[in-house]
Each structure stands twice: as structure tokens, then as C-alpha cells.
N, C-alpha and C positions, 0 to 999 in steps of 0.2 A: 555600877559605879565601883563593884571590887573584883578584885583579881586573887584567888584562892587557892593557896596548895593542898594537897593532901598526902595521905601515907599509903604506901601499896601501888600494885601495878595493874589494878583494875578499881573503878568507881569506886569509893567507899560509900557506906551507908550516911557517913556526917558530910561525904562533899555532894550525894545526891540529896541528901536536905535543904542545903545550899542553894543548889540548882533550882530546887523547889519554889526557895523563897525568891528567886530571881536574880540570883549572882549571874553574871555575863562571861565570866572570863576565869580561865583557870591557869595557873603556870605549873610546869614540868620542871621536875628536879632528878638527879641520878637515881632518887631512891623510886622513882615510877619508872624506871625504862630498863628494860631486859635487853630488847632487840628491835630492828627496825620493824618487822611485820606486828609484833606487840604493840608498838607506838602507835602505828597506823590503826591497828583495832582500837585502842584506847582512846583517840581523837575521836573517831567516829563514834565510839557508844557513848561519849559525853554528849555530843548532837541528839542521839536516838536517845538516851535517857532524859535529856531536858524538855525535847519536843519541839525545840529550837536552834539556831545556830549558837554556838559557845565557842567564845575566842580562846584559842589555844595560844600561850607565851612561853617562853623557854629565854635562858641566856646561854648563847650559844655564841660567845665571844672569838674563841681560838685561844689556843695557848693552855693554860691553867683552869679555864673556865671554859669547859665543854660539857653539856649533859650527854650529848649522843656521842658516843666514842666508838663501840664496836659495829662494824659495817658500815661508818658513815667516814667520809674525808675528813682527814685531822688537820685541821687548819692551825696554822701556828701563831705563836702571839702577835699581838699588833706591834711589838716591839721591833719584831724580825720583820715585820712588812713596812714598817717606818723607815727601818734602814735602806730599803729601796727608794723611797721618797717618790712613787710612781703611781700616779692615781689611777690610769689606766688597769695597772695590777691590783689595787685596792679595788676598783670596781668589778675586777673579776673574782677576787677573792668574796665580796658581797655576794656575788651571783650564784657561786659555789654553794656558798651557805645558804642563800635562799632557796635555791633548786632543792637542795637536798630536805629542808624544813620542809617546803612544800609538799614534798615527796609522802611524808609522814602525817600530814594532816595540822602543821604546826602553821600560824598565822602571825605571829609577833616575834620578832628576836630584839631582846633587852641588850643591843648594840647598835653603834659602836661607843664604845668608851671616848669620850671628850675630854677628860680631865689630862691634863698637862702635868708631864712627869717632871716635877722640878725639885722634888726631895728626895733624896736615896734613903733617908729613913722610914720614907710613907710604908706602911705594913699592909696596905690593901690596894694601891693602886699599881706600881711598878711597871713590869712589863705588860700589862693590860692597856696601857697607854701606847700611842703611836711616837710618843717622844718629848724632849723637852723644848721643843719649838712650837709655839701656839698656831703659827701660821700653817705648817706642816699637819699639824693634830687637825684643824679645820678643812683643810685639802683633800686628806686621805678618809678623816671620817664622812665628809660628805659624798666621795667615790665610793666609798663603802655601801654607805645607807642607799645610794644609786644604785648600785649592784642588788642590795636587797629586794629595793622597789620593782627593779626589772625582772625579778623574779617571783614577784607575786607576795613578798613578805614584807611585812611594816617593820620599819626600823625604828629604835629608840635612841636617843641619843643621852648619855648620862656621863657624870651625876650634876645636874644644875644647881648652884650655879660654879662649881668645881670642886674636886675633892684632892686634887692632886699633890699640893703642898703641905698635906697636913700628916702629922706624924703619930697621930692616932687612930685606931681604927674604929669605924662607928657601929661595928658588929658589937663591942664590948663598951666604948664610952662613946660621949658627946664631943667630938672634935671642935676645934675653934681656928678660926682663920683671923689673923689679926692685920692684913696688910691694908693699905689705904686704898681708897678707891680707884686712884689714878694707876696702881699695880695691880688692881682685878681687872681693870679694863684691858689693860696692856697684856696680860697673861690668861688668867682663869676665864674672863668672860667674852674673850676674843673668838674661840671655837663656836660657843653657844649663839653669839650673836650671829655669826657667819651662818650657822645651820638653821638658826631660828627663822631669819630674815628668807634663806634659802628654800624653806617650808618642809623640813623634816617632819615627818607625819605624826611623831610623839617624842617628848623627853621623859626622863626622869629625874625626880629631886634627889638632893644630897641630904643627910641628916646632918648637915654642918651646921654650926653657928658661924655666920659672916659678920665679924663685928661691924665692918663699916657699913653695912647694909641693915642690920637688926641684931640688937646687942641683948635681945630677950629670947628671940624663939629662933630654933633652926630651921634652914631653909624651906624644908617641909611643910612647917605651919608658920611659915610668914606671909603675911599679905603683902608686906615692902619688897620681898623676894619674887614672890610670884606673879602677885598683879601689880604692883607698882613697878617693877623692873622689867618681869618676862611679858606681860600681856601688856602693858601700857606706854612701856619706854621703847622695847625690843620690837613690838607689835605681834606677837607670836599666837596664833590662832588654833595650832595642833592640841593633841591630847597631852595631861600633864599628868603621868604615873608618878603617886610616891612611891619612895623605894620601902621595904619590907617593913612596916609599922611595928613588928615585935623585935626589931632590933634594940639593943642595950638602948642607944643613943637617944631613942626615944622611949621606949618602955620603962626606962629606970626615972623618966624625969615627968610621964603623964601616965594617967588612968587610960587603958584603950578607947574609952568611952569620948575621952577629951581630945586624945590625939587625932581620932577620927573627926571630930567636929572641925575642929582646929584647921588640918589639912585641907579639909574640903571648904569652909569658910575664906581661906589664904588663897587658893585656885586648884588644887589638885582636881584632878576629875575622876580618875582611879585609883583606890586603893588597896596596896599589896599586903594580904595578909597569910604569910607564906606556910606557916605550921599548924596552928591550933584554929579549929574549928568554933570553939567555945567564943575567943575572941573575937572570932568573924561576927560569930552571932551579935555579939556585945554590942560590936561597933556599928553594925546594921541596926540594931534596934534603938541605939542613941542617935542615929540619923533620922529613922522616922519620929522618934520622939520629936527632935528639934525642929522637925520640918513642921509638923502639927502645932507646936508650941510657938513658932514663928522666930525661932532663932536659928534656923536654915531657910534660906529665902526659896521660895518657887523658883524665881528667876536662876539662881545659881544651879539648881539642879536642874533645869532645862537647859540652861548653857551646857553644862556638863555632858546631858545626855545629846544633846546636839554635836558635839564632838566627836563621841565615843560610837555614835551611827555612822556619821561620816567617814569616821576609820575603818568601820566595818565592810562599808559599800562594797569596797574591790575585792575583798577578800571570798565573796561569795562565786566569783567567777573563775578560780583556778581550782582545778581539779586534784586530790591526792591521789596516790595509789603507785606512782611511777616510780618502783622501788629500784627499778634498772639503774637509776641515773646514780645511786648511793655509793660512791668509792669509784665512780668510771674512771679511764682512762685519761679522759679529757680533764676530769676535776685534779685528779692527782697530778697531773702536768703543771697546772697553773701553781700547785702547791708547791711543788719542787722547783718553781721560779723564785717563790719566796724563801726557801732555805738555802738558795745559793749565797744570800748575805752572810751565813756563818754563825748565825745566833745559835748559842746554845739553850732550849728549851729548861724551863724551870721544871722542879720535880712534880711529879703528880701528884695534888694534893689528897686526891681519893686514897692515898694509904693512911689519912688520918680524918683529915675534916676537908670539906668542900664549900667555897665561898658561894652564898645563895644571893638571891635577889632580894635584898644583897645580904641575908643572915647567913648563919652557920648551920648545916646540917651533916650530920655522921652518914 
């Protein structure tokens, strides 16, 4: 039930200890990546070190959020794709992304972004979104997720229940959404309802306090949001990933142990801890203790593991290693169709800092 990050381009001792304790998934960042062949060796080494399959995740959205760059097809921003309003083109872009991720042994892509870009002052979403029309975001998001799936990669829509109309960055503080429920249904929730009911295999939470749904807890820790709305009302039964629990929107308000317990109790199936092995150990210890003391039910743990095992099942049938597809002519031709929109790409944030899933790393 944990997805952990690590530092270095080979499995660190800290990561190996977490795998020994049973951690089932790893998330890669630019700090872990040198070249395609190195990524392929890294992903294979994780399974060899653990002695069992390890799920490898990444943020490869396109545009400014691309972990895999040198040697890979460079997919433009989702805003550029949104300008075409072409579901078939979105599916092809998802297929390109998925085909290249599987070539280097990556199983889960934390994409597409399903946030609706309605606030020009939003410091974190912007051109990561397909646009300001909820119907367009839903249609293109479903198509891109389908393309990823056709290539054998699990899509993860984010950030539920919507991060598009905040003017605060949850990497640094806890954003609030003050819209009433009617507005949320019309804009923020529409893409998630559509893809949730269409069966997207996973969704990621937002560290956003949505006052119409829960005035006390951000969505990641809110039973009203994750169980009441997402599970019971929308009927979603896919995997729910938390966003990175080390982000300040959470870390400034909750101790790691409390954050982990609340997130799982609320309905998160897998917890992202992207930077510190110490924090991951503390959270893991806290959940073990809560389970032993009856504070975290065996049913909740079993439910999460059922979803996670179902998510992993199709991953083992697709082989990695086809590095010849990376940056191939066919893939470049699809991307060139997106660039015909004339969208100007944002500056490359790796010059300073990069958005992680979804914390910041240098």
C-alpha cells in the first residue's frame, strides 16, 4: 500500500530496506533517470532485488512535467493537445506515451490531468490541463487514458476532486475551494464522474480542502470525499493513490503517522511518499500499529489490497526492452500533429525545480 521515491540512479540501500519490508511500488523522478538503457536496467533491478514484481510509476504528462526526456518522444503540453479537441489524436498520444514507458519497464503513468483550467492565477495546473471546458477535459482524458491502456500502461487521472481553480500551490500550502456543490458538479467533478464511471483504473487525490464537501480535512484525508462521494455516490472501484504525503499542504498540518492513517481510513489504497525513507518507515509502522490495535480495520486493508492486486494483474503480460520504439518516426509524426496547433510550450522547469508527484524536487 506504499509507493516510494528514492535518490540515485540505482536502487539505494534505503529503498532496498523498504522493499524488504514489503513496499510494492516505486515512483521515478528526473533524479533517477540518465538514459533509456539505464532506466530499463533500473526497473528490472527493482524486481530482482525484491524477489517479486515491483510496480514502477512515473509522472509523464507531457509538456513541462516529463521525467523521461533524452531519447524519448517529447510530448507537448495537454493544453496544446486540447486545442485540437480531437479524441483520436489524444488516444494516439496516450498510446505513444504508454508504448515508450513500457519499453523501459514502467507500469503506471500518473496521467492524465483531469483538472479543469478555469483560473489563470493557478500556480500548479495551467497548461497541464486540456483546457477550461469540463466536457473537453473529460473526453480527451478518457481518450488519452485509453491509449495508455492499449499500450499496456495503467492510467491514473488526477487530482480528485479537482485542483484547477485554486490560486494556491499544494506543494507549499493547503489550497481551499469555496465553490458550492452545484458549481463543483458542473465543472470540477464532471471529468472525474465521467472517467470514474468509465472505469479508469486509478485516480489520484488532491491535497485541497473542498469546503462544500468537508470543511475540516483535505480530500486526501476526507471520508466524505473519497468514500462518500467517490466510492458510494460515483461508484468508483479502482485504485485511489494519494498525492505525495510529504507535500506541505499535508506535512504542515499532520504528523506523518496521522496523515497515513487518515488517508487510508478515508479511502486511499496506496500512499505516495516521494522523498524520505524515514517518513515512509514511520508511516508504515503507524499503519501496522493501527491495524494491530483495531484502529485500522482488516476489511479496509483487504479492500485496498484487492484493488492493488487487480491493478497489477495485466502488467505482467507485457514485456519491456523494446528500446527501438523510443523517439521513432511513427511517434514523432503523432506529436508533430499536436504541435500544429501553434501552442508555445512553457519554459523547462528542470532549470530550477521540477513538479513531482506532486511535491517539488531539485
